[in-house]
C-alpha positions as CSV (number, residue, x, y, z in Angstrom):
1,X,15.5,-8.1,10.1
2,X,16.8,-7.8,6.7
3,X,15.4,-5.7,4.0
4,X,14.0,-8.6,1.9
5,X,12.1,-9.8,5.0
6,X,10.6,-6.4,5.7
7,X,9.9,-6.2,2.1
8,X,8.0,-9.4,2.0
9,X,6.2,-8.7,5.3
10,X,5.1,-5.0,3.8
11,X,4.0,-6.7,0.7
12,X,1.8,-9.1,2.5
13,X,0.4,-6.7,4.7
14,X,-0.2,-4.4,1.5
15,X,-2.2,-6.9,-0.3
16,X,-3.7,-7.6,2.7
17,X,-5.3,-4.3,3.0
18,X,-6.6,-4.6,-0.6
19,X,-8.4,-7.7,0.3
20,X,-9.9,-5.8,3.4
21,X,-11.0,-2.9,1.1
22,X,-12.4,-5.5,-1.3
23,X,-14.4,-7.7,1.1
24,X,-17.6,-5.8,1.4
25,X,-18.0,-6.2,-2.4
26,X,-17.6,-10.0,-2.1
27,X,-20.0,-10.0,0.9
28,X,-22.4,-7.9,-0.6
29,X,-22.4,-5.5,2.2
30,X,-21.3,-2.5,0.5
31,X,-23.6,0.2,2.7
32,X,-22.3,-1.3,6.0
33,X,-18.6,-1.9,4.7
34,X,-17.6,1.7,4.7
35,X,-15.2,1.2,7.7
36,X,-13.7,-2.0,5.9
37,X,-13.0,0.2,2.8
38,X,-11.6,3.0,4.8
39,X,-9.4,0.5,6.9
40,X,-8.4,-1.5,4.1
41,X,-7.2,1.4,1.7
42,X,-5.2,3.4,4.6
43,X,-3.4,0.2,5.3
44,X,-2.7,-0.6,1.7
45,X,-1.3,2.7,1.1
46,X,0.6,3.1,4.5
47,X,2.5,-0.3,3.8
48,X,2.8,0.4,0.3
49,X,4.8,3.9,1.2
50,X,6.6,2.1,3.9
51,X,7.6,-0.4,1.5
52,X,9.0,2.1,-0.7
53,X,10.9,4.3,1.5
54,X,12.3,1.4,3.8
55,X,13.3,-1.1,1.2
56,X,13.7,0.3,-2.1
57,X,15.6,3.6,-1.4
58,X,14.7,5.2,-4.6
59,X,11.4,6.9,-3.7
60,X,12.8,10.4,-3.7
61,X,12.5,13.2,-6.1
62,X,13.7,12.8,-9.5
63,X,16.1,15.7,-10.1
64,X,15.4,17.9,-13.2
65,X,18.7,17.8,-15.5
66,X,17.4,19.9,-18.5
67,X,14.0,20.5,-19.8
68,X,10.8,18.4,-19.7
69,X,9.3,18.2,-23.0
């Protein structure tokens, strides 16, 4: 699998996690939707970080050269 394909799949999963997170708001069952919120938020964060580290390659620390004003 190429990097572009992995990026597309992880992006779709990331936005899917956001939709799962927002599902209780649209359904009107916020009190019973805590599990959806936890699963959606964790899926979005994990897929976003994986997308960053696996396909972007520039998610490391920025080297400090000089002063930060």
